[in-house]
C-alpha positions in Angstrom: 143.4 -53.5 -161.6 143.7 -54.0 -165.3 146.9 -54.8 -167.2 147.1 -51.3 -168.6 146.7 -49.8 -165.1 149.7 -51.9 -164.0 151.7 -50.6 -166.9 151.9 -54.0 -168.6 150.9 -55.0 -172.1 149.3 -58.4 -172.5 152.5 -59.6 -174.4 154.6 -58.5 -171.4 152.3 -60.2 -169.0 152.3 -63.5 -170.9 156.0 -63.3 -171.2 156.3 -63.0 -167.4 154.0 -66.0 -166.9 156.1 -68.0 -169.4 159.3 -67.0 -167.6 157.9 -68.0 -164.3 156.8 -71.4 -165.7 160.2 -72.0 -167.0 161.8 -71.3 -163.6 159.4 -73.6 -161.9 160.0 -76.4 -164.5 163.8 -75.9 -164.3 163.7 -76.1 -160.5 161.5 -79.3 -160.6 163.9 -80.9 -163.1 166.9 -79.9 -160.9 165.3 -81.4 -157.8 164.3 -84.6 -159.7 167.9 -84.9 -161.0 169.5 -84.8 -157.5 171.3 -88.0 -156.7 170.1 -90.2 -153.8 173.1 -91.5 -152.0 173.4 -94.2 -149.4 176.6 -93.5 -147.5 176.8 -96.6 -145.3 176.4 -100.3 -146.3 178.4 -103.5 -146.1 178.9 -106.4 -148.5 180.4 -109.8 -147.7 180.0 -113.5 -148.1 180.9 -116.5 -146.0 183.8 -117.5 -148.2 185.9 -114.5 -147.2 188.7 -114.8 -144.7 187.7 -113.4 -141.3 190.0 -111.2 -139.2 191.5 -112.6 -136.1 190.1 -111.2 -132.9 186.8 -110.2 -134.5 183.9 -109.5 -132.2 181.3 -110.8 -134.5 180.9 -112.7 -137.8 177.7 -113.1 -139.8 176.3 -116.6 -140.7 174.8 -115.4 -144.0 175.9 -113.8 -147.3 175.3 -110.1 -148.2 176.8 -110.0 -151.7 177.2 -107.1 -154.0 174.4 -108.2 -156.3 171.9 -108.2 -153.4 173.0 -104.7 -152.3 172.5 -103.4 -155.8 169.0 -104.8 -155.8 168.3 -102.8 -152.6 169.5 -99.6 -154.3 167.4 -100.2 -157.4 164.2 -101.1 -155.5 164.5 -98.1 -153.3 165.4 -95.4 -155.9 168.9 -95.0 -154.7 171.4 -93.8 -157.3 174.7 -94.4 -155.6 176.1 -96.1 -152.5 179.1 -96.3 -150.2 180.6 -99.6 -149.1 182.2 -99.6 -145.7 184.7 -102.3 -145.0 183.2 -104.6 -142.3 185.3 -104.9 -139.1 185.2 -108.7 -139.2 187.1 -108.6 -142.5 190.0 -106.6 -141.0 192.4 -104.9 -143.4 191.8 -107.2 -146.3 189.9 -104.9 -148.6 190.1 -107.1 -151.7 186.4 -107.9 -151.9 185.5 -104.3 -151.3 187.9 -103.2 -154.2 186.5 -105.9 -156.5 182.9 -104.7 -155.8 183.9 -101.1 -156.6 185.5 -102.1 -159.8 182.5 -104.0 -161.0 180.1 -101.0 -160.6 181.8 -98.4 -162.8 181.6 -95.5 -160.4 178.2 -96.1 -158.9 179.8 -97.0 -155.6 182.6 -95.6 -153.4 184.4 -97.3 -150.6 185.7 -96.7 -147.1 188.6 -99.1 -146.3 190.1 -100.4 -143.1 193.9 -100.2 -143.2 196.9 -101.0 -141.1 198.5 -97.8 -139.9 201.8 -98.9 -141.5 200.2 -99.3 -145.0 202.4 -97.9 -147.8 201.6 -94.8 -149.8 201.3 -96.9 -152.9 198.9 -99.2 -151.1 196.7 -96.2 -150.4 197.0 -94.9 -153.9 195.9 -98.3 -155.3 192.8 -98.1 -153.1 192.2 -94.5 -154.3 192.3 -95.6 -157.9 189.7 -98.3 -157.2 187.2 -95.7 -155.7 188.1 -95.7 -152.0 187.7 -92.2 -150.5 188.6 -92.8 -146.9 189.5 -95.0 -144.0 187.3 -96.2 -141.2 188.3 -96.5 -137.5 185.7 -98.9 -135.9 186.8 -98.4 -132.4 183.8 -100.0 -130.6 185.3 -102.3 -128.0 188.8 -101.3 -129.0 191.6 -99.3 -127.3 191.8 -95.7 -128.5 194.7 -95.2 -130.9 197.6 -93.0 -130.0 197.3 -90.5 -132.8 200.7 -88.9 -131.8 202.5 -92.2 -132.6 204.7 -92.0 -135.7 202.8 -94.5 -137.8 199.5 -92.9 -137.1 200.8 -89.4 -137.9 202.3 -90.8 -141.2 199.0 -92.5 -142.1 196.9 -89.5 -141.4 199.3 -87.2 -143.4 198.8 -89.6 -146.4 195.1 -89.6 -145.9 195.1 -85.8 -145.9 197.2 -85.7 -149.0 194.8 -87.9 -150.9 191.9 -85.8 -149.8 190.3 -88.7 -148.0 188.0 -88.8 -145.0 188.5 -90.5 -141.6 185.2 -92.2 -140.6 184.9 -93.1 -136.9 182.5 -95.4 -135.0 182.8 -94.8 -131.3 180.7 -93.5 -128.4 180.1 -89.7 -128.3 182.1 -89.0 -125.2 185.3 -90.4 -126.8 184.5 -88.8 -130.2 184.4 -85.4 -128.4 188.1 -86.0 -127.6 189.2 -87.9 -130.7 187.6 -85.8 -133.4 189.4 -82.5 -132.4 192.8 -84.4 -132.5 192.0 -85.5 -136.0 191.0 -82.0 -137.1 194.2 -80.7 -135.7 196.0 -83.0 -138.1 194.0 -81.5 -141.0 191.9 -84.5 -142.0 188.2 -84.5 -142.8 186.1 -86.4 -140.1 182.9 -88.4 -140.5 181.1 -89.6 -137.4 178.9 -92.8 -137.6 175.4 -93.4 -136.5 174.4 -90.1 -134.8 177.7 -90.2 -132.9 176.4 -93.0 -130.5 175.6 -91.1 -127.3 174.8 -93.0 -124.1 171.4 -94.4 -124.9 170.3 -93.6 -121.3 171.1 -89.9 -121.8 170.4 -89.4 -125.5 170.8 -85.8 -126.6 171.6 -84.8 -123.0 174.8 -86.8 -123.1 177.6 -84.3 -122.6 179.6 -86.1 -125.2 176.8 -85.5 -127.7 176.6 -81.9 -126.8 180.3 -81.6 -127.4 179.9 -83.3 -130.8 177.3 -80.7 -131.7 179.9 -78.0 -131.3 182.1 -79.7 -133.9 179.7 -78.6 -136.6 181.1 -75.1 -136.4 184.4 -76.5 -137.8 182.7 -77.3 -141.2 185.2 -80.2 -141.5 183.1 -82.8 -139.7 180.1 -84.7 -141.2 177.8 -86.9 -139.3 175.7 -89.9 -140.4 172.1 -90.0 -139.5 172.1 -93.7 -139.9 171.1 -96.9 -138.0 169.0 -95.3 -135.2 168.6 -98.8 -133.8 172.2 -98.8 -132.8 171.3 -96.0 -130.3 169.3 -98.3 -128.0 165.7 -99.6 -127.9 164.3 -96.1 -128.2 166.7 -95.3 -131.1 164.0 -93.8 -133.4 162.7 -91.5 -130.7 166.3 -90.4 -130.0 166.9 -89.8 -133.7 163.8 -87.5 -133.9 165.2 -85.5 -131.0 168.7 -85.5 -132.4 168.0 -84.5 -136.0 166.9 -80.9 -135.4 169.9 -80.3 -133.1 172.3 -81.8 -135.7 170.7 -79.8 -138.5 171.1 -76.6 -136.6 174.7 -77.4 -135.6 176.0 -78.9 -138.9 173.7 -77.7 -141.6 172.0 -80.0 -144.2 175.1 -80.2 -146.3 177.0 -81.9 -143.4 174.4 -84.6 -142.7 174.7 -88.0 -144.4 172.0 -90.7 -144.7 173.1 -94.3 -144.6 171.0 -97.5 -144.8 173.5 -99.6 -142.7 172.5 -102.5 -144.9 172.4 -105.5 -144.1 172.0 -104.2 -140.5 174.4 -106.6 -138.9 173.2 -108.0 -135.6 169.8 -106.3 -136.2 168.8 -108.3 -139.3 165.6 -109.7 -137.6 164.1 -106.3 -137.2 165.5 -104.1 -140.0 165.3 -103.9 -143.7 166.7 -101.4 -146.3 163.1 -100.2 -147.1 162.3 -99.7 -143.4 165.3 -97.5 -142.9 164.7 -95.5 -146.1 161.1 -94.9 -145.0 162.1 -93.8 -141.5 164.1 -91.0 -143.2 160.8 -89.7 -144.6 159.4 -89.5 -141.1 162.6 -87.9 -139.8 162.8 -85.3 -142.5 159.2 -84.5 -143.6 160.2 -81.6 -145.9 160.8 -83.1 -149.4 163.3 -80.5 -150.4 165.3 -80.8 -147.2 165.3 -84.5 -147.4 166.5 -84.4 -151.1 169.3 -82.1 -150.1 170.5 -84.5 -147.3 170.4 -87.4 -149.8 172.4 -85.5 -152.3 174.9 -83.8 -149.9 177.4 -86.6 -150.0 178.1 -86.1 -153.7 181.3 -84.1 -153.3 182.6 -85.6 -150.1 182.5 -89.1 -151.7 183.6 -87.8 -155.1 180.5 -88.8 -157.1 
């Protein structure tokens, strides 16, 4: 069929082709401009004061400068520093690192439930956007206690998130309680189901249902923390999490420097695993960019 038979002049046809090329070019630029955000990493050095009662302490340094090298070498635009449990509630090194990087990084702090409002605001001004509850090996907090209710009310007022590391069966109970208090919830490391049960863990199945709330995010990070078959588990879990939460509620994290797994893990290895986990380039780019608003980038 000729152009005239289609009712098009050559000028109109060429204009349509030019318009299509513009759309394609604009889309390509837009995708190329998407940020690549690492939502889970730790920095520390051996000169820092360690928390009493810690379960673990590293015998090496993982300073800010080395983390920034990882970001640069792996094409990562921004990162989120999570306060290590072995440093307790002394967030001073975390805050110092955030201030040095002029907005490239955000922070997740560990605080005492009795922390003052001004203490939280000071962290907020430094670039902290949430608190972490690392409850592995710890008693579950009584969220109905006055100091916890007060803390969570302040967290909500600041627009912060509550990040939790705990096994899936307990998260299935804890997360709804936090949601009832109106806070945003982030679950670490695929929600840590029983490694023997994997995606069949009833706790993990309950965590999947939390996606419908649209106020829970989950980190597809550190598959190796889900047992020796962690990568296989992650490949089973990802499509289930994608279906339950949507791409905009999934968060990738490197878990650098992979505490207690340093011998087998690297930043590059974890970033490359994401490419095998999410083979579609656009889908992967969306996951890497989705933390932008949650972490206030």
